[in-house]
C-alpha positions as CSV (number, residue, x, y, z in Angstrom):
1,M,32.7,151.3,123.5
2,F,29.1,150.9,124.7
3,F,28.4,150.1,121.3
4,G,30.0,146.5,122.2
5,L,28.7,146.5,125.3
6,F,25.1,146.6,123.7
7,I,26.7,143.9,121.4
8,I,27.5,141.4,124.0
9,L,24.1,142.2,126.4
10,A,22.3,141.4,123.0
11,G,23.5,138.2,122.8
12,A,23.1,137.2,126.2
13,L,19.2,138.5,126.2
14,S,18.5,136.5,123.0
15,L,20.3,133.1,124.1
16,L,18.5,133.2,127.7
17,E,15.4,133.7,125.7
18,N,16.5,130.6,123.1
19,F,16.9,128.7,126.5
20,G,14.1,129.5,127.9
21,I,15.1,131.1,130.7
22,I,13.3,134.4,130.1
23,Q,10.5,135.0,128.5
24,G,10.3,135.1,124.7
25,D,7.6,138.4,124.2
26,V,10.0,140.1,126.4
27,K,10.7,143.7,124.8
28,W,14.5,144.8,125.2
29,G,16.0,145.6,122.7
30,V,15.4,149.9,122.6
31,P,15.7,149.8,126.5
32,L,19.1,148.3,126.2
33,A,20.1,150.7,123.7
34,I,18.7,153.8,125.2
35,I,20.6,152.7,128.1
36,C,24.0,151.8,126.5
37,I,23.9,154.9,124.2
38,G,23.1,157.1,127.1
39,L,25.9,155.8,129.5
40,N,27.9,156.6,126.4
41,Y,27.5,160.1,126.6
42,V,28.0,160.1,130.0
43,Y,30.7,158.5,129.7
44,T,32.4,160.6,127.2
45,S,31.4,163.8,129.0
46,I,33.1,162.4,131.8
47,K,36.1,161.5,129.9
48,S,36.3,165.1,128.2
49,N,35.7,166.4,131.4
50,K,39.2,164.9,133.0
51,N,41.0,166.2,129.8
52,K,40.7,169.7,130.7
């Protein structure tokens, strides 16, 4: 689920860079991936606690 969110956000940020809305030298890939992986861990933990 969050890998799809990462792909969507990365595509949107790349598109904004290409149109010049945000600066092209911004390093957003790694922080965005870390956020999505962290959200995946939190979501999985909450989901597994609801099933108990």
